[in-house]
ZALO-431533 format. One record per residue (C-alpha): residue in one letter; x, y, z. Coordinates in nm, 3 decimals, decimal comma, padded with zeros to 5 digits, m for minus. Layout:
ZALO-431533
+-------+---------+---------+---------+
: setor :       X :       Y :       Z :
+-------+---------+---------+---------+
:     A :       X :       Y :       Z :
...
+-------+---------+---------+---------+
END
This chain:
ZALO-431533
+-------+---------+---------+---------+
: setor :       X :       Y :       Z :
+-------+---------+---------+---------+
:     M : m03,219 : m01,320 : m11,049 :
:     S : m03,245 : m00,948 : m10,970 :
:     D : m03,379 : m00,788 : m10,654 :
:     N : m03,721 : m00,741 : m10,810 :
:     G : m03,743 : m01,102 : m10,939 :
:     I : m03,662 : m01,034 : m11,306 :
:     R : m03,434 : m01,296 : m11,464 :
:     S : m03,213 : m01,255 : m11,768 :
:     D : m03,343 : m01,554 : m11,966 :
:     W : m03,696 : m01,411 : m11,969 :
:     A : m03,608 : m01,202 : m12,276 :
:     T : m03,645 : m01,518 : m12,486 :
:     K : m03,961 : m01,649 : m12,317 :
:     D : m04,314 : m01,559 : m12,426 :
:     F : m04,510 : m01,574 : m12,100 :
:     Y : m04,828 : m01,455 : m12,271 :
:     A : m04,819 : m01,760 : m12,497 :
:     V : m04,755 : m01,988 : m12,197 :
:     L : m05,078 : m01,864 : m12,035 :
:     G : m05,265 : m01,851 : m12,367 :
:     V : m05,354 : m01,481 : m12,347 :
:     G : m05,279 : m01,182 : m12,565 :
:     K : m05,026 : m00,913 : m12,479 :
:     S : m05,312 : m00,669 : m12,413 :
:     A : m05,488 : m00,906 : m12,170 :
:     S : m05,619 : m00,750 : m11,848 :
:     A : m05,494 : m00,852 : m11,504 :
:     D : m05,819 : m01,043 : m11,443 :
:     E : m05,786 : m01,232 : m11,774 :
:     I : m05,428 : m01,328 : m11,688 :
:     K : m05,533 : m01,445 : m11,341 :
:     K : m05,821 : m01,656 : m11,479 :
:     A : m05,593 : m01,817 : m11,737 :
:     Y : m05,334 : m01,896 : m11,470 :
:     R : m05,587 : m02,056 : m11,234 :
:     K : m05,733 : m02,272 : m11,510 :
:     L : m05,394 : m02,400 : m11,626 :
:     A : m05,260 : m02,444 : m11,271 :
:     R : m05,558 : m02,661 : m11,175 :
:     A : m05,531 : m02,868 : m11,493 :
:     N : m05,159 : m02,935 : m11,450 :
:     H : m05,111 : m02,939 : m11,073 :
:     P : m04,888 : m03,233 : m10,965 :
:     D : m05,143 : m03,354 : m10,709 :
:     A : m05,419 : m03,361 : m10,972 :
:     V : m05,222 : m03,541 : m11,244 :
:     K : m04,995 : m03,772 : m11,044 :
:     D : m05,163 : m04,083 : m11,190 :
:     A : m05,187 : m03,950 : m11,545 :
:     P : m04,964 : m04,108 : m11,814 :
:     D : m04,830 : m03,762 : m11,906 :
:     A : m04,778 : m03,652 : m11,545 :
:     A : m04,416 : m03,546 : m11,607 :
:     A : m04,514 : m03,323 : m11,897 :
:     K : m04,798 : m03,168 : m11,699 :
:     H : m04,566 : m03,110 : m11,403 :
:     E : m04,328 : m02,923 : m11,632 :
:     K : m04,622 : m02,725 : m11,774 :
:     F : m04,728 : m02,636 : m11,418 :
:     K : m04,382 : m02,492 : m11,347 :
:     Q : m04,389 : m02,291 : m11,670 :
:     V : m04,735 : m02,155 : m11,590 :
:     A : m04,629 : m02,056 : m11,237 :
:     E : m04,318 : m01,881 : m11,369 :
:     A : m04,518 : m01,693 : m11,634 :
:     Y : m04,779 : m01,574 : m11,383 :
:     D : m04,511 : m01,465 : m11,137 :
:     V : m04,392 : m01,218 : m11,402 :
:     I : m04,693 : m01,090 : m11,602 :
:     G : m04,925 : m01,133 : m11,304 :
:     D : m04,727 : m00,856 : m11,131 :
:     A : m04,786 : m00,507 : m11,277 :
:     D : m04,431 : m00,379 : m11,217 :
:     K : m04,257 : m00,692 : m11,346 :
:     R : m04,491 : m00,707 : m11,644 :
:     K : m04,400 : m00,352 : m11,746 :
:     K : m04,026 : m00,422 : m11,736 :
:     Y : m04,075 : m00,757 : m11,909 :
:     D : m04,269 : m00,593 : m12,194 :
:     Q : m04,004 : m00,321 : m12,232 :
:     A : m03,721 : m00,573 : m12,243 :
:     R : m03,901 : m00,804 : m12,486 :
:     E : m03,971 : m00,514 : m12,720 :
:     M : m03,608 : m00,399 : m12,719 :
:     F : m03,450 : m00,744 : m12,738 :
:     A : m03,687 : m00,898 : m12,996 :
:     S : m03,522 : m00,754 : m13,308 :
:     G : m03,234 : m00,542 : m13,184 :
:     R : m03,415 : m00,213 : m13,242 :
:     G : m03,276 :  00,091 : m13,066 :
:     F : m02,913 : m00,029 : m13,018 :
:     P : m02,700 :  00,093 : m13,311 :
:     A : m02,352 : m00,042 : m13,247 :
:     G : m02,140 :  00,043 : m13,547 :
:     G : m02,327 :  00,240 : m13,806 :
:     A : m02,551 :  00,131 : m14,086 :
:     G : m02,515 : m00,229 : m14,189 :
:     Y : m02,337 : m00,338 : m13,870 :
:     S : m02,418 : m00,699 : m13,784 :
:     G : m02,169 : m00,788 : m13,510 :
:     T : m02,256 : m00,903 : m13,156 :
:     V : m02,313 : m00,636 : m12,894 :
:     N : m02,278 : m00,731 : m12,528 :
:     L : m02,552 : m00,550 : m12,334 :
:     E : m02,337 : m00,559 : m12,023 :
:     D : m02,092 : m00,324 : m12,201 :
:     L : m02,378 : m00,098 : m12,303 :
:     L : m02,504 : m00,086 : m11,948 :
:     R : m02,167 :  00,028 : m11,824 :
:     E : m02,208 :  00,350 : m12,022 :
:     R : m02,392 :  00,573 : m11,782 :
:     G : m02,476 :  00,869 : m12,003 :
:     A : m02,312 :  01,208 : m12,040 :
:     G : m02,078 :  01,303 : m11,756 :
:     G : m02,093 :  00,957 : m11,599 :
:     G : m02,434 :  01,022 : m11,445 :
:     G : m02,723 :  00,777 : m11,416 :
:     G : m02,990 :  00,707 : m11,671 :
:     G : m03,000 :  00,550 : m12,014 :
:     F : m02,973 :  00,174 : m12,068 :
:     G : m02,819 :  00,113 : m11,729 :
:     D : m03,124 :  00,235 : m11,543 :
:     L : m03,367 :  00,060 : m11,778 :
:     F : m03,204 : m00,285 : m11,792 :
:     G : m02,986 : m00,302 : m11,483 :
:     D : m03,252 : m00,483 : m11,283 :
:     F : m03,347 : m00,703 : m11,576 :
:     L : m02,997 : m00,840 : m11,632 :
:     G : m02,919 : m00,878 : m11,264 :
:     F : m02,643 : m00,618 : m11,230 :
:     G : m02,632 : m00,242 : m11,190 :
:     A : m02,483 : m00,008 : m11,450 :
:     G : m02,102 : m00,039 : m11,452 :
:     Q : m02,110 : m00,337 : m11,216 :
:     R : m02,089 : m00,715 : m11,278 :
:     R : m02,276 : m00,941 : m11,042 :
:     S : m02,034 : m01,178 : m10,876 :
:     Q : m02,270 : m01,365 : m10,645 :
:     P : m02,591 : m01,550 : m10,734 :
:     R : m02,889 : m01,387 : m10,573 :
:     A : m03,145 : m01,551 : m10,353 :
:     A : m03,453 : m01,669 : m10,541 :
:     R : m03,808 : m01,680 : m10,407 :
:     G : m03,976 : m02,020 : m10,409 :
:     T : m04,257 : m02,104 : m10,649 :
:     D : m04,619 : m02,043 : m10,549 :
:     L : m04,820 : m02,365 : m10,519 :
:     E : m05,191 : m02,440 : m10,539 :
:     T : m05,401 : m02,715 : m10,384 :
:     T : m05,766 : m02,792 : m10,307 :
:     A : m05,936 : m02,848 : m09,970 :
:     T : m06,280 : m03,013 : m09,959 :
:     I : m06,475 : m02,936 : m09,642 :
:     G : m06,829 : m02,988 : m09,515 :
:     F : m07,103 : m02,726 : m09,521 :
:     G : m07,097 : m02,682 : m09,142 :
:     E : m06,716 : m02,669 : m09,134 :
:     A : m06,722 : m02,384 : m09,385 :
:     L : m06,951 : m02,184 : m09,157 :
:     E : m06,770 : m02,252 : m08,830 :
:     G : m06,408 : m02,269 : m08,954 :
:     V : m06,189 : m02,578 : m08,953 :
:     T : m05,824 : m02,687 : m08,949 :
:     V : m05,739 : m02,919 : m09,239 :
:     S : m05,433 : m03,128 : m09,326 :
:     L : m05,287 : m03,053 : m09,669 :
:     R : m05,039 : m03,277 : m09,847 :
:     I : m04,800 : m03,057 : m10,048 :
:     A : m04,547 : m03,179 : m10,305 :
:     A : m04,282 : m02,939 : m10,441 :
:     D : m03,922 : m02,909 : m10,551 :
:     A : m03,680 : m02,840 : m10,265 :
:     A : m03,308 : m02,846 : m10,195 :
:     C : m03,178 : m03,203 : m10,218 :
:     G : m03,157 : m03,355 : m09,872 :
:     T : m02,845 : m03,554 : m09,956 :
:     C : m02,625 : m03,270 : m10,081 :
:     S : m02,812 : m02,975 : m09,921 :
:     G : m02,860 : m02,820 : m10,262 :
:     T : m02,493 : m02,812 : m10,369 :
:     G : m02,531 : m03,077 : m10,639 :
:     G : m02,211 : m03,254 : m10,531 :
:     K : m02,153 : m03,592 : m10,374 :
:     P : m02,120 : m03,555 : m09,994 :
:     G : m01,757 : m03,566 : m09,885 :
:     T : m01,619 : m03,429 : m10,211 :
:     S : m01,472 : m03,081 : m10,252 :
:     P : m01,596 : m02,824 : m10,505 :
:     H : m01,387 : m02,614 : m10,742 :
:     R : m01,459 : m02,307 : m10,947 :
:     C : m01,670 : m02,364 : m11,256 :
:     Q : m01,450 : m02,332 : m11,565 :
:     T : m01,741 : m02,274 : m11,800 :
:     C : m01,842 : m01,942 : m11,639 :
:     E : m01,511 : m01,880 : m11,456 :
:     G : m01,694 : m01,875 : m11,125 :
:     T : m01,938 : m01,596 : m11,213 :
:     G : m02,247 : m01,818 : m11,236 :
:     F : m02,334 : m01,673 : m11,580 :
:     V : m02,237 : m01,711 : m11,943 :
:     V : m02,286 : m01,471 : m12,235 :
:     A : m02,547 : m01,600 : m12,479 :
:     S : m02,677 : m01,460 : m12,805 :
:     V : m03,035 : m01,334 : m12,793 :
:     G : m03,064 : m01,285 : m13,167 :
:     G : m02,980 : m01,004 : m13,400 :
:     A : m02,690 : m00,796 : m13,269 :
:     F : m02,730 : m00,863 : m12,898 :
:     S : m02,601 : m01,087 : m12,626 :
:     M : m02,693 : m01,114 : m12,261 :
:     N : m02,603 : m01,301 : m11,945 :
:     E : m02,771 : m01,635 : m11,873 :
:     T : m02,741 : m01,876 : m11,584 :
:     C : m02,443 : m02,104 : m11,644 :
:     P : m02,565 : m02,446 : m11,766 :
:     A : m02,265 : m02,622 : m11,610 :
:     C : m02,300 : m02,506 : m11,249 :
:     G : m02,663 : m02,388 : m11,251 :
:     G : m02,555 : m02,047 : m11,122 :
:     R : m02,390 : m02,194 : m10,812 :
:     Q : m02,042 : m02,087 : m10,937 :
:     L : m01,891 : m02,412 : m10,805 :
:     V : m01,889 : m02,762 : m10,953 :
:     Y : m01,804 : m03,105 : m10,817 :
:     D : m01,613 : m03,380 : m10,991 :
:     E : m01,871 : m03,628 : m10,859 :
:     A : m02,240 : m03,543 : m10,877 :
:     C : m02,478 : m03,614 : m10,593 :
:     P : m02,618 : m03,966 : m10,639 :
:     T : m02,965 : m03,855 : m10,533 :
:     C : m03,026 : m03,544 : m10,745 :
:     H : m02,758 : m03,618 : m11,010 :
:     G : m02,607 : m03,273 : m10,972 :
:     S : m02,923 : m03,062 : m10,999 :
:     G : m02,927 : m02,975 : m10,629 :
:     R : m03,306 : m03,018 : m10,626 :
:     S : m03,535 : m03,306 : m10,540 :
:     R : m03,906 : m03,371 : m10,517 :
:     S : m04,032 : m03,367 : m10,160 :
:     A : m04,372 : m03,393 : m09,996 :
:     R : m04,487 : m03,257 : m09,664 :
:     T : m04,810 : m03,223 : m09,469 :
:     I : m04,912 : m02,888 : m09,324 :
:     Q : m05,201 : m02,785 : m09,101 :
:     A : m05,404 : m02,496 : m09,240 :
:     K : m05,668 : m02,312 : m09,038 :
:     L : m05,956 : m02,204 : m09,258 :
:     P : m06,157 : m01,912 : m09,116 :
:     A : m06,527 : m01,928 : m09,036 :
:     G : m06,752 : m01,827 : m09,323 :
:     V : m06,534 : m01,944 : m09,616 :
:     K : m06,727 : m01,994 : m09,939 :
:     D : m06,729 : m02,258 : m10,208 :
:     G : m06,479 : m02,153 : m10,476 :
:     Q : m06,293 : m01,911 : m10,248 :
:     R : m05,913 : m01,904 : m10,271 :
:     I : m05,714 : m01,872 : m09,948 :
:     R : m05,353 : m01,750 : m09,955 :
:     L : m05,109 : m01,895 : m09,702 :
:     R : m04,792 : m01,687 : m09,705 :
:     G : m04,461 : m01,873 : m09,699 :
:     K : m04,619 : m02,219 : m09,733 :
:     G : m04,523 : m02,273 : m10,097 :
:     A : m04,205 : m02,418 : m10,246 :
:     P : m03,878 : m02,341 : m10,061 :
:     G : m03,660 : m02,063 : m10,202 :
:     E : m03,317 : m02,107 : m10,355 :
:     R : m02,990 : m01,988 : m10,202 :
:     G : m03,157 : m01,860 : m09,888 :
:     G : m03,450 : m01,696 : m10,066 :
:     P : m03,798 : m01,686 : m09,909 :
:     A : m04,052 : m01,960 : m09,969 :
:     G : m04,337 : m01,902 : m10,208 :
:     D : m04,703 : m01,888 : m10,109 :
:     L : m04,964 : m02,163 : m10,106 :
:     Y : m05,309 : m02,096 : m10,255 :
:     V : m05,588 : m02,320 : m10,125 :
:     A : m05,900 : m02,349 : m10,341 :
:     I : m06,201 : m02,422 : m10,118 :
:     K : m06,463 : m02,677 : m10,222 :
:     V : m06,766 : m02,695 : m09,993 :
:     T : m06,986 : m03,006 : m09,992 :
:     P : m07,355 : m02,906 : m10,028 :
:     D : m07,589 : m02,963 : m09,731 :
:     R : m07,906 : m03,170 : m09,771 :
:     V : m08,128 : m02,913 : m09,596 :
:     F : m07,958 : m02,575 : m09,592 :
:     G : m07,826 : m02,347 : m09,861 :
:     R : m07,627 : m02,027 : m09,843 :
:     K : m07,676 : m01,677 : m09,977 :
:     G : m07,392 : m01,450 : m09,867 :
:     E : m07,408 : m01,426 : m09,487 :
:     D : m07,757 : m01,579 : m09,474 :
:     L : m07,862 : m01,943 : m09,466 :
:     T : m08,160 : m02,057 : m09,671 :
:     I : m08,411 : m02,336 : m09,616 :
:     D : m08,726 : m02,451 : m09,800 :
:     V : m09,015 : m02,523 : m09,561 :
:     P : m09,293 : m02,756 : m09,688 :
:     V : m09,644 : m02,655 : m09,566 :
:     S : m09,985 : m02,794 : m09,651 :
:     F : m10,255 : m02,598 : m09,833 :
:     A : m10,456 : m02,587 : m09,512 :
:     E : m10,162 : m02,443 : m09,315 :
:     A : m10,100 : m02,177 : m09,577 :
:     A : m10,470 : m02,086 : m09,603 :
:     L : m10,565 : m02,098 : m09,235 :
:     G : m10,231 : m02,004 : m09,080 :
:     A : m10,008 : m02,223 : m08,864 :
:     Q : m09,702 : m02,241 : m08,642 :
:     V : m09,430 : m02,456 : m08,798 :
:     R : m09,106 : m02,578 : m08,634 :
:     V : m08,797 : m02,511 : m08,847 :
:     P : m08,446 : m02,651 : m08,781 :
:     T : m08,137 : m02,431 : m08,751 :
:     L : m07,781 : m02,532 : m08,832 :
:     G : m07,611 : m02,651 : m08,515 :
:     G : m07,875 : m02,507 : m08,282 :
:     A : m08,225 : m02,554 : m08,145 :
:     A : m08,526 : m02,547 : m08,375 :
:     V : m08,727 : m02,226 : m08,401 :
:     T : m09,105 : m02,179 : m08,445 :
:     L : m09,210 : m02,001 : m08,762 :
:     K : m09,549 : m01,827 : m08,754 :
:     I : m09,727 : m01,869 : m09,090 :
:     P : m10,006 : m01,607 : m09,126 :
:     A : m10,340 : m01,709 : m09,280 :
:     G : m10,339 : m01,666 : m09,657 :
:     T : m09,962 : m01,707 : m09,699 :
:     P : m09,880 : m01,758 : m10,071 :
:     N : m09,642 : m02,017 : m10,204 :
:     G : m09,282 : m01,887 : m10,224 :
:     R : m09,308 : m01,630 : m09,947 :
:     T : m08,980 : m01,597 : m09,750 :
:     F : m08,960 : m01,533 : m09,376 :
:     R : m08,647 : m01,402 : m09,204 :
:     V : m08,526 : m01,551 : m08,874 :
:     R : m08,271 : m01,310 : m08,726 :
:     G : m07,927 : m01,428 : m08,612 :
:     K : m07,951 : m01,788 : m08,731 :
:     G : m07,725 : m01,757 : m09,037 :
:     V : m07,354 : m01,751 : m09,119 :
:     P : m07,105 : m01,624 : m08,856 :
:     R : m06,970 : m01,278 : m08,950 :
:     K : m06,626 : m01,129 : m08,892 :
:     D : m06,771 : m00,877 : m08,645 :
:     G : m06,885 : m01,161 : m08,418 :
:     G : m07,251 : m01,153 : m08,521 :
:     N : m07,448 : m01,382 : m08,748 :
:     G : m07,645 : m01,351 : m09,065 :
:     D : m08,009 : m01,458 : m09,084 :
:     L : m08,202 : m01,773 : m09,175 :
:     L : m08,426 : m01,724 : m09,480 :
:     A : m08,718 : m01,970 : m09,470 :
:     T : m08,917 : m02,000 : m09,793 :
:     V : m09,265 : m02,154 : m09,786 :
:     E : m09,337 : m02,436 : m10,032 :
:     V : m09,709 : m02,521 : m10,045 :
:     Q : m09,750 : m02,893 : m10,106 :
:     V : m10,019 : m03,030 : m10,336 :
:     P : m10,119 : m03,387 : m10,240 :
:     A : m10,074 : m03,642 : m10,516 :
:     H : m10,339 : m03,877 : m10,369 :
:     L : m10,658 : m03,806 : m10,169 :
:     N : m10,872 : m04,037 : m09,962 :
:     D : m11,250 : m04,018 : m09,993 :
:     E : m11,293 : m03,790 : m09,693 :
:     A : m11,028 : m03,543 : m09,810 :
:     R : m11,166 : m03,542 : m10,165 :
:     A : m11,519 : m03,471 : m10,039 :
:     A : m11,390 : m03,183 : m09,826 :
:     L : m11,202 : m03,029 : m10,119 :
:     E : m11,499 : m03,068 : m10,351 :
:     A : m11,712 : m02,887 : m10,095 :
:     Y : m11,449 : m02,614 : m10,074 :
:     A : m11,441 : m02,586 : m10,456 :
:     A : m11,818 : m02,553 : m10,469 :
:     A : m11,815 : m02,285 : m10,198 :
:     T : m11,556 : m02,076 : m10,384 :
:     A : m11,677 : m02,138 : m10,740 :
:     D : m11,772 : m01,774 : m10,790 :
:     A : m11,423 : m01,645 : m10,702 :
:     P : m11,289 : m01,473 : m11,023 :
:     L : m10,933 : m01,608 : m10,997 :
:     R : m10,849 : m01,575 : m11,368 :
:     A : m11,063 : m01,280 : m11,465 :
:     G : m10,764 : m01,050 : m11,476 :
:     L : m10,590 : m01,266 : m11,733 :
:     F : m10,871 : m01,226 : m11,985 :
:     E : m10,908 : m00,853 : m11,917 :
:     Q : m10,540 : m00,803 : m12,005 :
:     T : m10,577 : m01,017 : m12,320 :
:     E : m10,883 : m00,826 : m12,441 :
:     A : m10,718 : m00,492 : m12,370 :
+-------+---------+---------+---------+
END
């Protein structure tokens, strides 16, 4: 793997197809496709599924694809390399009709006129993992895979902030062999397949060849006569751990929190990946949320709306407040109670938005019915619907 994360075997991988997007897809389209596939194939979500192993492998492929084409710089180099490597265009190696194998490492050694920089060396040096005129002799550190999980929290916890425990499962260095792949107590020797370089030359198609990670030693350059009994020589094992994550006050349902360095461990001393936590907030029975404001529906009677009233309204986690309803308040009117909403980053709070819902009684006793009939008779001349007919006639 090169310093910028580009790996030689990516020339033969179609990351756009892995994510199910076109080559011209926007960054947002790529991100949406990645999130959808990551959720559908995450090991924690499919651990009991009959095809869990296949989905786990799909999850790793999706994460690898997004790590490349989800990064603008890597995506540009990936597209350039794929275009050049796909059919061998742009690398004449022996005149018309030549069909032999060309080693790109040899091409990269040619620095241009006068031995200066530029040309293929500058374009593909990072991609193949070695600089122009230089063969990489040591495997490079590799960053760990990014992981994704979900945290379900209560409505009040989302507003006030909360620390949650997250169970994370990921590939890590085998605890028995410490990632070497060999049986403890045995001595390694140089890999004969790659002659200790960690890479082998493989045909890409057409008239080209390129370096790939050695299948015998996995790029570790050394092999053991006896494989580790735990990981069977892979140097990796599945491990689970629990971490404590502090979610900030004011997180929203559907928000995605990034925890740096909490993803899968890196390889050969590389940094760990990141952990993305998708937030799911359980709805509250009384309160809703609109940005930094809380919302609440306040039932009032017809008499209270018509004559005016003072109504007590609850707040979330605090004392109730008294809401003054003016006479003649219509159904659906919203009142604002300052400072009783969602905590803000500046230390303040949003507001509480109280919306009046005028209640119509489903049943009336004789006294109430007589009173309403008297009211109806007293207001019979009120032209409530006259405007409707004037608009129709016009």
